[in-house]
LOFISE-662853 format. One record per residue (C-alpha): residue in three letters; x negated, y negated, z. Coordinates in Angstrom, 3 decimals. Example, Ala and Ser with C-alpha at 12.3 -4.5 7.8 and 13.67 -1.06 7.14 Angstrom:
residues 2
> r xx yy zz
> ALA -12.300 4.500 7.800
> SER -13.670 1.060 7.140
end
This chain:
residues 544
> r xx yy zz
> MET 49.100 75.146 -65.511
> ASN 49.389 77.829 -68.347
> VAL 50.220 81.588 -67.025
> ASP 46.902 83.844 -67.342
> GLY 49.116 86.751 -68.773
> VAL 46.388 89.193 -69.081
> ALA 44.776 88.590 -65.783
> LEU 48.556 88.745 -64.769
> ALA 48.871 92.021 -66.107
> VAL 45.623 93.991 -64.998
> VAL 46.748 92.634 -61.286
> ILE 50.712 93.556 -61.718
> ALA 48.969 97.505 -62.817
> LEU 46.702 97.344 -59.679
> PHE 49.567 96.593 -57.293
> GLY 51.892 99.232 -58.948
> LEU 48.736 101.901 -58.313
> VAL 48.422 100.497 -54.934
> THR 52.069 101.080 -54.388
> VAL 52.030 104.615 -55.617
> MET 49.314 105.256 -53.390
> GLY 51.053 103.980 -50.337
> PHE 54.019 106.019 -50.897
> MET 52.149 109.133 -51.697
> ALA 49.878 108.729 -48.294
> ALA 53.067 109.799 -46.267
> ARG 52.031 113.582 -47.675
> TRP 48.294 113.088 -46.997
> ARG 47.405 115.480 -44.260
> ARG 50.647 115.730 -43.449
> PRO 51.768 117.076 -39.995
> ALA 54.678 119.143 -39.346
> ASN 56.699 116.004 -37.611
> LEU 55.282 111.985 -38.757
> GLU 57.803 111.063 -35.597
> SER 55.397 109.782 -33.393
> LEU 53.176 107.021 -32.589
> HIS 49.875 109.479 -32.549
> GLU 51.398 110.172 -36.050
> TRP 52.763 107.417 -38.059
> GLY 50.436 104.639 -35.911
> LEU 47.450 106.500 -35.676
> GLY 47.091 108.615 -38.478
> GLY 47.053 111.668 -36.592
> LYS 43.628 110.949 -35.175
> SER 42.400 112.325 -37.940
> PHE 39.929 110.000 -40.120
> GLY 36.659 111.244 -40.703
> THR 33.795 109.107 -41.406
> ILE 34.281 107.999 -44.718
> THR 37.862 107.910 -44.556
> THR 37.115 105.353 -41.399
> TRP 34.514 103.453 -42.850
> PHE 36.703 102.451 -45.909
> LEU 39.723 102.038 -43.228
> LEU 37.508 99.654 -41.107
> GLY 35.863 97.539 -43.943
> GLY 39.587 97.113 -45.256
> ASP 41.100 95.849 -41.860
> LEU 37.874 93.666 -40.937
> TYR 37.064 92.167 -44.446
> THR 40.485 90.691 -45.439
> ALA 41.431 88.859 -48.358
> TYR 41.506 85.761 -46.375
> THR 38.013 86.569 -45.634
> PHE 37.105 86.746 -48.924
> ILE 38.909 83.353 -49.891
> ALA 38.070 81.403 -46.599
> VAL 34.530 82.058 -45.751
> PRO 32.948 80.828 -49.521
> ALA 35.705 78.139 -49.805
> ALA 33.997 76.775 -46.088
> MET 30.714 76.672 -47.579
> TRP 31.997 75.315 -50.782
> ALA 33.833 72.500 -48.428
> THR 31.022 71.746 -45.430
> GLY 28.569 74.440 -45.687
> ALA 27.053 76.705 -43.428
> VAL 28.209 76.017 -39.960
> SER 31.649 76.516 -40.922
> GLY 31.131 79.599 -43.497
> PHE 27.787 81.401 -43.232
> PHE 27.997 82.284 -39.226
> ALA 30.393 84.862 -40.388
> VAL 27.642 86.988 -41.658
> PRO 25.521 86.728 -38.674
> TYR 28.484 87.590 -36.414
> THR 29.304 90.632 -38.431
> ILE 25.642 91.820 -37.927
> VAL 25.738 91.082 -34.044
> LEU 29.273 92.975 -33.959
> TYR 28.144 96.412 -34.496
> PRO 25.417 96.953 -31.804
> VAL 28.334 95.878 -29.536
> ILE 30.737 97.993 -30.486
> PHE 28.583 101.051 -30.532
> PHE 28.020 100.048 -26.829
> PHE 31.351 100.723 -25.846
> LEU 33.730 102.110 -28.649
> GLY 32.554 105.983 -27.581
> ARG 33.820 105.421 -24.260
> MET 36.861 104.095 -25.632
> TRP 37.860 106.730 -27.805
> SER 37.057 109.141 -25.334
> VAL 39.725 107.873 -22.888
> ALA 42.278 107.389 -25.094
> HIS 41.819 110.665 -26.278
> ARG 41.737 112.176 -23.379
> HIS 45.067 110.390 -21.840
> GLY 46.797 109.951 -25.461
> TYR 46.371 106.161 -24.928
> ILE 47.084 104.190 -28.199
> THR 46.537 100.586 -27.514
> THR 44.295 98.708 -25.447
> ALA 46.600 97.894 -22.917
> ASP 47.488 101.811 -22.388
> ILE 43.823 102.060 -21.439
> VAL 43.762 98.398 -18.971
> GLN 47.235 100.453 -17.534
> GLY 45.652 103.694 -17.009
> ARG 42.463 102.371 -15.357
> TYR 43.862 99.842 -13.074
> GLY 47.614 100.827 -12.732
> THR 49.026 97.502 -12.973
> ARG 51.569 96.648 -15.710
> SER 50.967 93.033 -14.980
> LEU 47.471 92.901 -16.767
> SER 48.498 95.480 -19.472
> LEU 51.273 92.913 -20.143
> ALA 48.839 90.070 -20.074
> VAL 46.603 92.474 -22.568
> ALA 49.509 93.516 -25.029
> VAL 51.092 89.812 -25.506
> THR 48.072 88.544 -26.074
> GLY 47.090 90.962 -29.017
> ILE 50.770 90.533 -30.400
> LEU 50.314 86.247 -30.219
> ALA 46.780 86.815 -32.106
> THR 47.743 89.138 -34.446
> MET 50.796 87.195 -35.903
> PRO 49.125 84.238 -37.598
> TYR 46.438 86.811 -38.628
> ILE 48.824 88.706 -40.885
> ALA 50.458 85.334 -42.530
> LEU 46.509 84.165 -43.279
> GLN 46.780 87.227 -45.788
> LEU 49.854 85.903 -47.547
> VAL 47.386 82.805 -48.101
> GLY 44.804 84.945 -49.705
> ILE 47.524 86.204 -52.084
> GLN 49.152 82.867 -52.661
> ALA 45.618 81.459 -53.861
> ILE 45.043 84.091 -56.749
> LEU 48.830 83.696 -57.700
> GLU 48.542 79.682 -58.052
> VAL 45.018 79.678 -60.019
> LEU 47.138 82.406 -62.119
> GLY 49.321 79.787 -62.881
> VAL 52.032 81.727 -61.132
> GLY 54.608 79.169 -59.451
> GLY 56.891 76.605 -60.218
> GLU 59.358 73.487 -58.353
> SER 61.638 76.069 -57.146
> LEU 61.386 78.329 -54.385
> LEU 62.423 81.500 -56.241
> ALA 59.914 80.791 -58.871
> ARG 57.154 79.716 -56.265
> ASP 57.541 82.149 -53.518
> LEU 59.488 85.612 -55.282
> PRO 55.944 87.179 -56.216
> LEU 55.355 86.963 -52.288
> LEU 58.402 88.442 -51.046
> ILE 58.173 91.195 -53.609
> ALA 54.661 91.976 -52.392
> PHE 55.650 91.926 -48.970
> ALA 58.852 94.231 -49.685
> VAL 56.304 96.744 -50.846
> LEU 54.119 96.440 -48.212
> ALA 56.950 96.962 -45.578
> ALA 58.288 99.866 -47.515
> TYR 55.236 102.129 -47.690
> THR 54.077 100.751 -44.171
> TYR 57.820 102.101 -43.066
> SER 57.717 105.483 -44.657
> SER 53.788 106.603 -44.110
> GLY 52.346 104.417 -41.257
> LEU 48.472 104.172 -41.001
> ARG 48.086 106.641 -43.354
> ALA 48.937 104.186 -46.202
> PRO 46.316 101.536 -45.669
> ALA 43.765 104.239 -45.200
> MET 44.231 105.530 -48.422
> ILE 44.422 102.030 -50.243
> ALA 41.616 100.807 -48.541
> VAL 39.328 103.236 -50.505
> VAL 40.396 101.145 -53.911
> LYS 40.344 97.956 -52.201
> ASP 36.746 98.214 -51.036
> LEU 35.469 100.003 -54.280
> LEU 37.147 97.044 -56.203
> ILE 35.799 94.423 -54.079
> TYR 32.598 95.857 -54.209
> ILE 32.413 95.866 -58.102
> VAL 33.708 92.417 -58.404
> ILE 31.090 90.780 -55.863
> PHE 28.006 92.697 -57.444
> VAL 29.180 91.615 -61.102
> ALA 29.435 88.097 -60.048
> ILE 26.193 87.970 -58.028
> ILE 24.401 89.079 -60.894
> HIS 26.201 87.508 -63.667
> LEU 26.986 83.795 -61.974
> PRO 23.527 82.894 -61.345
> GLY 22.106 82.925 -64.429
> LEU 24.874 80.827 -66.040
> PHE 23.854 77.919 -63.981
> GLY 19.485 77.893 -63.795
> GLY 19.244 80.304 -60.885
> TRP 19.532 80.445 -57.207
> SER 16.686 77.672 -57.018
> SER 19.176 75.323 -58.778
> ILE 22.060 76.431 -56.961
> PHE 20.623 75.741 -53.596
> ASP 19.697 72.432 -54.920
> ALA 23.019 71.485 -55.386
> ALA 24.689 72.766 -52.478
> GLN 21.958 70.733 -50.393
> THR 22.510 67.704 -52.368
> LYS 26.663 67.792 -52.026
> MET 26.490 68.533 -48.210
> ALA 23.873 65.676 -47.899
> ALA 26.038 63.107 -49.501
> PRO 28.554 60.748 -47.653
> SER 31.775 62.651 -46.251
> ALA 34.900 61.275 -48.501
> ALA 37.018 61.258 -45.241
> ASN 34.057 59.650 -43.237
> PRO 31.180 57.917 -44.756
> ALA 29.155 57.386 -41.779
> VAL 28.556 61.247 -41.441
> PRO 27.624 63.697 -44.450
> THR 29.938 65.911 -46.198
> GLY 28.822 69.064 -44.063
> VAL 25.407 71.248 -43.192
> PHE 23.158 73.353 -45.872
> ILE 20.989 74.637 -42.898
> PRO 21.967 73.457 -39.508
> GLY 19.573 71.114 -37.350
> PRO 18.784 71.375 -33.750
> THR 22.233 69.708 -32.792
> GLN 24.327 72.340 -34.721
> HIS 22.189 75.399 -33.307
> TRP 24.850 75.809 -30.320
> ALA 27.571 75.685 -32.357
> TYR 26.217 78.134 -35.112
> ALA 25.317 80.737 -32.611
> SER 28.298 80.241 -30.249
> LEU 30.578 80.667 -33.467
> ALA 28.770 83.964 -34.241
> LEU 28.603 85.431 -30.838
> GLY 31.975 84.723 -29.495
> SER 33.575 85.634 -32.797
> ALA 32.003 88.988 -32.460
> LEU 32.696 89.841 -28.838
> ALA 36.242 88.917 -30.070
> LEU 36.687 91.027 -33.301
> PHE 36.996 94.719 -31.787
> MET 39.199 92.860 -29.158
> TYR 42.085 92.529 -31.865
> PRO 44.794 95.394 -31.546
> HIS 44.189 96.111 -35.599
> SER 40.611 96.759 -34.983
> VAL 41.163 99.302 -32.162
> THR 43.884 100.699 -33.934
> ALA 41.421 101.776 -36.634
> ALA 38.675 102.938 -34.607
> LEU 41.170 105.092 -32.452
> SER 42.327 106.663 -35.502
> SER 39.075 108.561 -36.114
> LYS 39.243 111.985 -35.737
> ASP 36.175 112.347 -32.890
> ARG 33.838 110.570 -30.539
> SER 30.613 110.196 -32.877
> THR 33.292 108.750 -36.010
> GLY 33.252 105.183 -34.526
> ARG 29.698 105.349 -33.660
> ARG 28.494 106.344 -36.940
> ASN 30.908 103.861 -38.395
> ALA 28.836 100.998 -36.103
> ALA 25.820 102.055 -37.724
> ILE 27.200 102.287 -41.537
> LEU 29.591 99.258 -41.592
> PRO 26.811 96.370 -41.865
> ALA 26.683 97.137 -45.516
> TYR 30.007 95.061 -45.464
> SER 27.813 92.598 -43.993
> LEU 25.549 92.644 -47.261
> LEU 28.675 92.261 -49.361
> LEU 29.998 89.202 -47.237
> GLY 26.493 87.392 -47.225
> LEU 26.967 87.606 -51.082
> LEU 30.256 86.334 -51.254
> ALA 29.827 83.248 -48.943
> LEU 26.968 82.618 -51.647
> LEU 29.456 81.848 -54.024
> GLY 30.455 79.175 -52.537
> TYR 27.149 77.395 -53.144
> VAL 27.637 78.650 -56.546
> ALA 30.853 77.168 -57.031
> ILE 29.606 73.442 -56.256
> LYS 26.845 74.335 -59.047
> ALA 29.374 75.076 -61.323
> GLY 31.549 71.854 -60.973
> THR 34.518 74.321 -60.002
> LYS 37.505 72.289 -59.250
> PRO 40.123 73.760 -57.275
> VAL 43.244 71.852 -57.688
> GLY 46.820 73.732 -56.860
> LEU 49.755 73.258 -58.652
> ASP 50.727 70.366 -56.551
> GLY 47.723 68.367 -58.103
> LYS 45.723 68.560 -54.902
> VAL 42.265 69.552 -53.928
> ASN 42.542 72.903 -52.289
> PRO 39.068 74.643 -51.315
> GLN 40.796 78.316 -50.569
> LEU 41.206 78.005 -54.445
> VAL 37.811 77.861 -55.055
> ILE 36.386 81.420 -55.469
> PRO 39.853 82.261 -57.499
> GLN 39.000 79.484 -59.719
> LEU 35.244 80.166 -59.936
> PHE 36.515 83.570 -61.457
> GLU 39.252 82.186 -63.818
> ASP 36.626 79.556 -64.954
> HIS 33.909 81.836 -65.939
> PHE 35.474 85.789 -66.690
> PRO 37.011 86.992 -69.265
> SER 40.737 87.478 -68.527
> TRP 40.481 91.080 -67.628
> PHE 37.621 90.999 -65.163
> THR 39.380 88.155 -63.794
> GLY 42.234 90.343 -63.221
> VAL 40.353 93.000 -61.496
> ALA 38.887 90.587 -59.234
> PHE 42.352 89.032 -58.276
> GLY 43.800 92.336 -57.782
> ALA 41.169 93.288 -55.688
> ILE 42.142 90.201 -53.364
> ALA 45.701 90.961 -53.548
> VAL 45.349 94.508 -52.159
> GLY 42.759 93.420 -49.632
> ALA 45.600 91.474 -48.490
> LEU 48.023 94.285 -48.312
> VAL 45.815 96.877 -46.123
> PRO 44.964 94.644 -43.119
> ALA 48.237 93.208 -43.102
> ALA 49.602 97.104 -42.923
> ILE 47.416 97.670 -39.947
> MET 47.934 94.496 -38.438
> SER 51.658 94.780 -38.311
> ILE 51.165 98.742 -37.097
> ALA 49.381 97.337 -34.273
> ALA 51.266 94.940 -33.044
> ALA 54.109 97.112 -33.159
> ASN 52.159 99.660 -31.307
> LEU 51.627 97.184 -28.563
> PHE 55.188 96.321 -28.084
> THR 56.560 99.762 -28.065
> ARG 54.276 101.152 -25.645
> ASN 53.623 98.209 -23.792
> ILE 56.633 96.130 -23.423
> TYR 59.776 98.384 -25.247
> LYS 58.562 101.683 -23.033
> ALA 56.957 99.908 -19.732
> TYR 60.289 97.990 -19.228
> LEU 62.979 98.418 -21.008
> LYS 63.243 102.204 -21.716
> PRO 60.416 104.312 -20.034
> ASP 61.965 107.532 -20.937
> ALA 61.623 106.867 -24.697
> ASP 60.319 110.334 -26.167
> ASP 58.013 110.324 -29.295
> ALA 60.425 109.757 -31.948
> ARG 62.357 106.954 -30.311
> GLU 58.640 105.269 -29.969
> ALA 58.273 105.767 -33.371
> LYS 61.404 104.391 -34.370
> VAL 61.225 101.360 -32.399
> SER 57.306 100.775 -33.922
> LYS 58.912 100.809 -37.344
> ILE 61.202 98.481 -36.764
> VAL 58.620 96.469 -35.036
> SER 56.388 96.170 -38.049
> LEU 58.958 94.815 -40.281
> VAL 59.623 92.264 -38.121
> THR 56.179 91.063 -37.626
> LYS 55.959 90.857 -41.509
> VAL 58.857 88.929 -41.772
> GLY 58.040 86.805 -39.156
> ALA 54.663 86.280 -40.760
> LEU 56.336 85.714 -44.256
> MET 58.663 83.227 -42.753
> PHE 55.665 81.395 -40.974
> VAL 54.239 80.760 -44.188
> LEU 56.894 79.911 -46.449
> LEU 58.622 77.536 -44.119
> LEU 55.459 75.609 -42.322
> ASP 52.538 74.257 -43.477
> LYS 49.918 77.205 -44.401
> GLN 47.557 75.428 -42.354
> ASN 49.534 75.982 -39.220
> ALA 48.774 79.589 -39.792
> LEU 44.905 78.849 -39.929
> ASN 44.931 76.667 -36.906
> PHE 47.093 79.162 -34.978
> GLN 44.669 82.072 -35.813
> LEU 41.888 79.688 -34.706
> LEU 43.369 79.535 -31.456
> GLY 44.138 83.295 -31.402
> GLY 40.542 83.917 -31.711
> VAL 40.256 82.152 -28.503
> TRP 42.839 83.628 -26.714
> ILE 42.012 87.432 -27.785
> LEU 38.451 87.022 -26.154
> GLN 39.845 86.951 -22.673
> THR 41.063 90.212 -22.866
> LEU 37.310 91.496 -23.209
> PRO 36.764 91.547 -19.462
> SER 40.030 93.776 -18.877
> ILE 39.373 96.033 -21.882
> VAL 35.551 96.581 -21.946
> PHE 34.426 95.742 -18.378
> GLY 36.884 98.565 -17.111
> LEU 34.952 101.419 -19.519
> PHE 32.177 101.293 -17.445
> THR 32.969 100.304 -13.970
> ARG 36.123 99.819 -11.343
> TRP 34.406 97.208 -9.560
> PHE 36.169 94.468 -11.100
> HIS 39.632 93.971 -9.250
> ARG 42.682 93.735 -11.228
> TRP 43.882 90.696 -9.871
> ALA 40.593 88.854 -10.652
> LEU 40.556 90.147 -13.758
> LEU 44.380 88.388 -14.347
> ALA 43.470 85.473 -12.631
> GLY 40.185 85.229 -15.351
> TRP 42.131 85.893 -18.284
> ALA 44.722 83.290 -16.945
> VAL 41.581 80.960 -16.721
> GLY 40.436 81.199 -19.852
> MET 43.456 81.182 -21.770
> LEU 44.607 77.947 -20.011
> TYR 41.258 76.099 -20.987
> GLY 40.896 77.474 -24.335
> THR 44.319 76.492 -25.045
> VAL 44.347 73.007 -23.472
> THR 40.921 72.166 -24.926
> ALA 41.610 73.158 -28.701
> TYR 44.330 71.160 -28.387
> GLY 42.747 67.904 -26.929
> PHE 39.394 68.552 -29.031
> CYS 40.666 69.474 -32.748
> THR 40.020 67.581 -36.001
> ALA 42.950 65.139 -36.875
> CYS 44.853 66.160 -33.473
> THR 47.830 63.953 -33.951
> THR 49.153 65.431 -36.912
> ARG 47.186 69.157 -36.777
> PRO 46.739 70.568 -33.205
> PHE 44.482 73.459 -32.407
> GLY 42.545 72.363 -35.862
> ASN 39.184 73.240 -34.486
> SER 37.105 76.189 -32.688
> LEU 34.294 73.730 -31.494
> ALA 34.133 71.283 -28.335
> VAL 31.462 69.987 -26.604
> VAL 30.606 72.214 -23.641
> PRO 30.731 71.039 -20.450
> GLY 27.172 70.593 -18.695
> LEU 25.548 71.393 -22.043
> GLY 25.943 68.463 -24.028
> ASP 26.397 70.349 -27.499
> ALA 29.296 71.287 -29.133
> GLY 30.187 75.214 -28.850
> TYR 32.729 77.712 -29.341
> ILE 35.520 77.303 -27.043
> GLY 36.330 81.085 -27.116
> LEU 32.904 81.827 -25.567
> THR 33.235 78.575 -23.305
> ALA 36.815 80.302 -22.035
> LEU 35.193 83.625 -21.782
> ALA 32.241 82.266 -19.629
> LEU 34.571 80.708 -16.926
> ASN 37.133 83.736 -17.757
> VAL 33.954 86.338 -16.277
> VAL 33.121 83.612 -13.410
> VAL 36.444 83.867 -12.204
> THR 36.759 87.266 -12.403
> VAL 33.631 88.035 -10.745
> ALA 33.960 85.597 -7.825
> LEU 37.301 86.743 -7.110
> SER 36.585 90.357 -7.571
> ALA 33.617 89.891 -4.859
> LEU 36.210 88.243 -2.523
> LEU 38.962 90.527 -2.787
> ASN 36.914 93.855 -2.734
> ALA 35.275 92.175 0.243
> ALA 38.634 92.134 1.983
> ARG 39.654 95.300 1.006
> VAL 42.628 94.175 -0.883
> GLY 43.941 97.712 -2.955
> ASN 42.979 97.452 -6.601
> GLY 45.584 99.628 -8.124
> THR 45.738 103.664 -9.006
> ASP 43.052 104.695 -11.402
> ILE 44.332 108.122 -13.213
> THR 40.844 108.304 -15.175
> SER 37.935 110.125 -14.317
> GLN 34.258 109.562 -15.421
> SER 34.526 112.363 -17.314
> ASP 37.269 111.106 -19.423
> TYR 34.952 108.544 -21.090
> PHE 32.625 111.086 -22.382
> ALA 35.322 113.350 -23.851
> ASP 35.482 114.851 -27.245
> VAL 37.819 116.633 -29.318
> GLY 37.855 120.508 -28.122
> ASP 36.982 119.807 -24.737
> PRO 38.659 121.825 -22.269
> GLY 41.427 119.839 -20.816
> VAL 41.569 117.318 -23.436
> ARG 45.224 116.377 -24.275
> PRO 45.713 114.796 -27.537
> VAL 49.220 113.247 -27.437
> LEU 51.173 112.810 -23.788
> ALA 53.855 115.173 -23.226
> GLN 57.235 114.385 -24.560
> GLY 58.875 112.125 -22.100
> GLU 55.938 111.560 -19.921
> PRO 56.113 107.641 -19.004
> LEU 52.523 106.175 -19.119
> ARG 51.357 105.253 -15.327
end
C-alpha cells in the first residue's frame, strides 16, 4: 500500500497546530498558581457554556466513536451500531435531572471526583474506594481505544511496515506529545483543542453526507444495498443473516436496553464528570444538556456513512491483508475524496483521539490522587503535592494504555471497554441516588455494587462471542425471566438496585449506623458567589 503523501502532510500539519495549542493552553486564563487539582485537573472551574459544550462534545464523541459506530453499521447493522444515536438522545434529559446537584455539592465542598462526593455523603472510605477503583478500571481501556482510531487512519494512509519501529513510531510520537502538553497544561489543553476538533468533525461529516449519496444513487439506493447485505447469510454462520437492518421484535429489548443502559452509564465515567465539573456555574452544565443533542444529529449522520460504504463497495483491508471493519470510514474517504480533504478528515479523527485521551487520563489520575493516594497513603498531602502526583499518574495511565494496544491484540481493548461499561454502570446508585436522598444505606450500596459487578463480569465472560478465545466479547445476554437478549450492564444494575433497596430497608429498620454526612440540603443547590461557598478545600485539609 502506497503512502498518501498529501493526506499525510495535512494530518501532520493539523497535529502540529493542536500541539502548539496544547502548550499555549497553559497560559489560557492562567491563575497565579497552577499547582492544585482544581486548576490543573478542572481548569479552575472556569469554563463557560460554549467552552464546556466543545469540551463535553470532544470528550463524549471520541475518535473511536467516529470509527466504531459506522463500522458496526457496515458489518452487522442497526442493533450494534445505530443504538448509539438514541442513547445519546436519552442521555441528556437524564443528566439534566442530576447534573446541577452534582456540580453544586462539588463546588460547595471542593470535590473533584464522584468518589469525593460519595465520601462526603456517606462518610465511608470503602464505598468511595469502590467507586474510584471502578472508575479507573473502566477508563483505562477507553483510553486505549483512542489509539485504535489513530491506528485506523495511519493504516489507510499506508503508514506502517513489518518492523516495530515503522508500525508503531507514529503512535509513540503522538502520545509522547499528548503526554507532554497534558502534563504542562492540564484540562485547559483538551478544552482548547476540542474547539478545533469539533469544528473539523462538523465540516467533514456535513460535506460527506451531502457529497457521497449523490455518487451512489441517493439514499434509497444506499438503504436497499444495506438491507440486502444484512439479509444475506453470514460468512461465519450461514444459518443466520449477516446483520440487522431494522430490528425485529426479538431484537427490540437488545436495542432498547443497550440504548438505555449506555445512556445511564456515560456520565458515570470519570472523564464525563471531570468535564462537567469544570464549568463555572451550576447552570452551565444544565444548559449544555439542552444543546449537546446537536452532536446526536452529527452521530446519526456519521452512522449512516456505514451504509454508504456498503453501497460504495468499500473494502476495508488492513496492511496485514485482512478485512478490518474499523477501517471502513477512513477507507471510504480515501477512495472518494481528494487527498487534501481526506487529510482533513483523518486529522479530525486523530485530534478526536487526543482530546478524550487527555481528559480520560486526567480523570483517572484525579481519582487515584484524591481517593487512593490522599485517602490511604498520605492524608496530609497539600494542593501542590496532589497536583504533582496526579500529573505523574496521568502519564502512567497513558503509557499503560499505549502498552495495552502495542503489546496485546487490540480486540482485547474493545472487549475490556465493553466490560468497563458494565462495571461503571454499577456505580450509579452510589453516585446519583445520594444526590437526592440519604435513605439508601452505605453498606447496602456497597453490597449492591458488589452483586452487580459479580453478575455483570461472570455473565459477560460466559455469554461472549467466541468465548474460548475472546472472553468478554459481547454486551448482550439472555435476561433471566424475560427470555430475550438484553444489555448485561442494565440487568446487573437492576440486581444492584434490588439488593440496595432490600438491604437498605433492613439496615435502616435495624438502626445500623449510616456514616456521617457532611453535606446539607442547601449544598445541592449552591451556586458560585453564594455565601459560605468554598471553591477549594483549605490547603492541607483532609477529605472527610
